[in-house]
N, C-alpha and C positions, 0 to 999 in steps of 0.2 A: 346620230352622234356618235353611239357607243361603238359601230364599225369604225369609224373615223378614229376615235381615240385608241382601238385595237390596232389599228392599221400603222398609226405613228408610233406606238410601243414596239412594234415590231422592227420598224425601221430603224429606231433608235438603238435597238438590241442589236441588229446587224452591225451597225456602224461602230458600237463600242465594242464590238468583238474583233473588228478590221483593227481599230486602233492599239487594241492590245497584244495581238498576236505579231505586229509589225516589228520585225529586226532591224531597227536602226542603228547604225552604227554609231550615231554620235552619243546614245541614249547611254547612261551608267547603270540601267536595270539588270538584274541578276538573269543569267540564262532560264528558259523554261524547259521544264522536261517533259518531253512526248514519249508517249508510249508507243504510239503507232510508228514504226520504221518504215523510212522511204528508202526506194532502190535509187541511189544518187550516182547516177552514171551520166548525167546528163537530162535523159529522158525520164519520165513518169509513166509505167505500163499502164495499159487499158485492161479494166476491169469489163471484160465483155458480158457481165451479165448486166450490168447498168450503164454502160458506154458506149456509144459509137465508136468505129474506129477514125482516128483522126483524117483530115485529109487538109491538104493545103489551099490555102486563101488565094483566090483570083488575084491579081496585082499586075497592074498595066508596067510596062518596061520603063526604066528611067528615062527623063528627058534627053531628047539627042540632040536638040537645038543648038545654036549658038550660045555661047557661053562665057564665073573665076572664084644694291646692295644688308707716481706715489708721494706723497709727501717724503721729504727725507725723515726720519726718525730722529727724535733728541736722544741725545746721550744722558743716560742716567746721569743724576745729579749725586755724585757723592758725598757722604755725610763727613761733616768737618769734626775733625777730634775736640772731644770738649778739653778745654784746658783747667786742670787742677786748681783750684782755689787755695792758696796758702794765705792764712791768717798769721800776720805777726803778732807778736806778742810785745805789746808797747809799754808793759810794766805798769804797776799801782795795783787798782781793785778793780779794773774793767778792763776788758778787751780791746784791743783799739776798733774792731768791728762793734755796732751797737747790736748787730744779730744774736752774738753771742752771750750778752748778757754780763753779769759779774763775772770777773775774773776769779775770786777768792769768796766763796759764800761760806758761812758761818755755819755751823751745825743745826742752829735753830731755823735756820733759813732752809737747810736741807729737808729736816724733818716737816717744816709746814709744807714745803713743796711736794714731799711724796705723800702725805695725808691727803693733799690738795688731788694727785694724781690717781691715788689708789680708788677712790670712789669711782673715777670714772673708768679706770681699768677693769674693776671688778664687773661692773654692769657689761662691758664689752666682752669680757671673757665669759659670762655666762651666755651671752647672745651667740657668740662664736661656739661654745659648747652644744648649744641648741642646732643650730645650722648645723655644725659636724655630725651630729646624731641624724637629723635628715638626710644629711647628703648619704651618711652610709646605709640607710634605708633604701634611698633611690639606686645607690650605686649596685646594693644587692638585687634590685626588680630587674635591671638593666643587665646585671649576669645570667640572671635566671632568664631573661628573654633571648640574649645573645646565645645561649645553649640551645634555646628551642629552636631558632633561627638556623644553626648549625647542622640540627637534625634535620630540619626539611631540607637544606641545601644538598646535605650528602643523599638525602632520598630523590629528589628531583635530578643529581647529576648520576644516580644509579638509573633512574627512569629515561634519563637521555641516551645514555649509555645502550639500554636495552631497545630504543627505538631505532638506535644508529645500526646496531646489529639487524633487526628486522628490515631495515631499506636496505641494507648490503646484502641481504640474502632475495629479496625481491628483484634488485639490481642484477645480480649474476641469474635469476630466473627469465629476466627480461633479455639478458645479453644471448642466453641459450636458446630462447625462442626465434630471436631475432636472426641468429646464426642460422637456425634449421629452416627458418623461411628463405632466408637469402641463397642457401645452399640449394634449396628447391627451386626457386625462381630462376636461378642460372642452369642447373640442370635439366628442370623438367619443362621450361618455357616451351609452347609449341612452336613449330618451324615456321607455322604460317604468320604468326604474329611477326616472326625476324624478317620475314619477306614483305608483310606491311609496312614495317620501317622503313627497310629499304627504300621501297616505292615513293614512301612520303618524304624520304631525304633526296630524292631524285625530284619529285615535284618541287620539292623547296629550293633546289637550284634553278630549276626551268623557271619557278614564280621570279626568283630574282633577276634572272636573264630578262624576263618580259619587262620587270620594272623597269630595268635600267634602259630597256629599248623604248619603253612607252616615255620615259624622262628625257631621252633623246629627241623623241618625236614632237614630244611637247616644245622643247627648246626650238627646234625646228620649224613648227609652226608658227609661234612667236616670230621668229626672224622674217619668214616667208610672207607673212601676211602685211609686212609693213612695205609698201611702195612708195619709194622718193625717188624717182628718177623723171628724167625728161621724155615727152612724147615726140617724137619727129614731127617735122612741119609737114611734110609730105603725107598725104592721105588719097584714099581712093573708094571705089564701091568694093573694092574686096584685094586680099594679097597680089593677086595676080596684075591687079591694075595698078597698084603701088610700085612694083619692081618694073613693070613697064614706064614709069614716071620716075624711075633712077633712085628707089627705095631699096639699096641692095644688100641691106646688113638684118640680120634674125634678130629681132625685137619685137617690142610692143608697138603695135601703130591703131590708130583710130583709122574705122572704115565706115561709109555709109553706103548700104547698097541702094535705099530708096531716100530718096530728096525728102520725102514727106514724115521720113521717121529719123528721129535723131541717131547721131554715130555713137558707136559705142567702141570698146576697145577689143583686140585680139592679139594674139601672137603670129608673128608670119614668120615661117621659115623660109628663108630666101637661098639655102645652098642644097636642100637635098634634091637631086633630080631636076637641077635648072631653076629650082626655087619656085615662088608666089603661091605656096601652100598656106593655107588659112587653118590654126591650128582649132579642132573643136573638141577633144577630148584629149586629156593626158593623165597618167597616171605612173608615176615616179619613186614617191618615197611615204604613201599612206597617210600624208598630212591633213589631207579633207575627204570626210565621209561621204562616200555616195547613197548612202540608203536615205533618200531624200522622199518628198512627195513630189505629187503631178506638177504643182505650180512651181517649184522649185526646178523641174526637169524643165519645165516650158520657159522659165526666165532666163536660167543659167547660175551656177554658183560655183564657188572655190578662187584661187588666187591666179590670175591672169599671167603674172609676170613677176620676176623681181630682178634686182641689181647684184650681178655676180662680181661686183666692185669697180664696176665702169660708172658713168655717168646717166647712162640710160639702161631700161631692162631688158637686159640680153639672156636672160636665162626664164625660161616657161616655167609656171606653178602648175598644181593640180587644180583642173577645174574641168566643168562642162560649158560649152559656150549657151546653149540653150534651145530647146527644139524650136520656137519661133524663129529664131537667127538662122538656126542650121535649114530648116525648110525654105526661108527667104531664099537664103543663098544659094541652094540647089535647084529651086525652081527659075532663076535667072537665066538658066540655060544647060547645056550639058555639062556634067561635072564628072569628076572623078575623084576616088577617096583612096588613100593610102594608109593603110594600119600596120604600123611599125611595134615590134614587140622585143623585148630582152629578157632572158634568165638570168638567174641569180650567179651563173659561171662566166656571164658578159658574151654569150652567143645570141646572135642577132638573127631575126628572120622578117619578112613582110608579106602583107597579102594585098594586092593592088586591085581594084574594081573600077574599069573603064566607065561604067555608068553607075550614079548614084543620086538617087532623089527620095527627098521627105515631103511627104504629103503636110497640108496644112493641120490644126487642131481639130476641123471639124470631120478629118477622115482619121484623125487618132493616130497623127504624123507615121501613116503606113510606110513601111522601108520598101524602096525597090533599087535592087543592084543587077549588075550583068559584067560579063565581059571580065571572068577572073584570069590573074595571072601572079605569081609569086612563089615563094618557096615555105610559106606556114601553113599552106594546104586551104581549100576551098569551103571553109567552115558556115559562110552565111548563105550559098545556095546549093552545097551537097550535102552538109550537115557533118555529124561526126562522123569519121572513119573509122572508128572501133566498132561501130553497130552496125546493122544490117535491116534490110527490110522495114517496115513501120516504124520500129525503133528507131532508126535512122531517121526516118521521115520527120518524126517528132522533132528533132533537132534543126530543121531546117529555119532559118530566120527570115529569108525573102518572103515578102508579101505580108510579113507579121506587123500587129499594131503595136505602138507603144505602151509599155506596162508600167505602175510603179505600185506602191503597196496599197494605195489607197484608191489607184483607178486600175481594175484588172479588165485587161484585153487581151490575155495571152491565149495560146491554144489549147487549154489545160480545163476542159469542162468537168467539173466536179461538182455534188451536190454541197458539198461543206464549203461553205463561203471563204474558209480559213485556207484553203488549199489553193495557194497563188504561187506561179513562180517568183516573182517578185519579193514576196514575203520570206520565202525559203531560199532564196539564192542573192539576197544581199544588195540590189540597186536596182535602177531603173533600164529598162532594155527591151529589145524587140524580141519578147519571150514566146516562142512555140510551148512545147509540152514536154522541156523546158529550153534547154539550151545545147548548141557545141561549143558557145564561145560567149564569155562573159566578162566584157571591158569592164564594166562598172561594179564588179563583184567587192566583197571584203578584202583587204589587204593584208596578207599575210607574209610575215618577215621569213626569209630564209629558202621558201619556193614550197617544198613540201609540207602538206598539212594532212590531217586524217577526217574522218566523219565525225569522232568523238571530240575535235576541236571546234566544229562547225555548230552553231546554235541549233539548226534543225536535222545535222546530221546529213545535210547535202554537200553538194561541190559548189561551193559558193564562193571562191577564190576569182582571183582576176585570170578566167582560164581561157586557154584557146586549145581545145582539145584535139584538134587534128597534129599540134606538135607536142605537147607536153602531158596529154591525157587530162583526166579530171580532176586530180589530187595533186596538181601543180599548180602554184599561182605565181604568176610572173612578176619580175620586179619592176617592168617598165612596160606600158602600153601606151601608145597615141593612134588617134585618128585626125588626119588631115585632108582637106579638100582644095580642090581649086577647079576652075573651068577646063573641060577639054578640049584640048585643041592639037593638030598636028603638030609633032615635034621636029 
């Protein structure tokens, strides 16, 4: 039981390492730093102390039998002038107004009235004298208190003035130190920091360009993923059969190579070299990531086609048809493959193989090609033309099994399970040790790229080494097949 648990732990550890290390184009994870550098010229050199010299796998030749978005303020009330009351004298002993009393009082009456008022007035005067005396005392205290406050205010004003003088001195000192530091920073800053500042500015500009390119690609992906066009009525086993039935326009069709399986969509090229080509792979704008699993490559992925303004899907998208379907099509009979490529200047080359067969999944979709002709160079059968000897042998793809990051079938035998061509070179392909052609690699805009741009420091772009070398990623590359027949 202990041995069984130990075995399961080892297996899970290996799998977790494989998943963590995979370089998926669709992931947003930051790149990993690798201490060990890799010679990224398509091949991986042999460590003769631990590894055997690579040899080619035996492979049967390709099938050659028959085949295809505010209150208003009120104005102040002015006071009315008080009218002066004029009391008229009506004559007699009394005034016309009763309020004024008797008009002509006698002396006795005046004396009596004065005596009555004297008592009241004297007491009021005494009260007023007392109040005046008390008010005098209070005023004296207030005067003394005001003098005290004036003294304190004078002292406080002097203290504030002294503080302002000290603050001014400190400000002057700080300004002098600031000027000294600023002059030293401007005159004595190391030149290397200035170089780094220039590098950062350059990188910032590049990042802005990349952000703009990514935004453009996201918009393109959104539009290209929507397919709303009609599929032609005519169908067939594959595109050659369709063109013979009258389907002469290049667009998306339904094909059914075997009546026991459901029909599926493909893009048929009916114009290149007399037409009849079934598009099995296409790269043109980087809208689809090709860093996929074994099952994804087995079933196929991407966008078959889109409408370029017409009522039918006349423009191919980026996709991989699927290894099961490709194997089925090539094993129906003799099959040829046409590989077309275009650089970022608009120059175009091609590679044609008269024989092309893909085995089934049980045989790991082994590749078999023959009879090369073309202008791009024979990368699949001869390997990279820039290399020689065993290094060139390492880049031959003919006879290789298909490899993905989760299914390692390449020719790179290494003790470290993380050392796999598909992980380092960005996509699924018939890798050897590792490639001279990498059509399913990572898509780099502009063509030229370098080891420090690649996640693993390897030549992981859309590469055809015999034309542009390892460090040039092509703008377009497509693979299309049809039955081989006399023209």
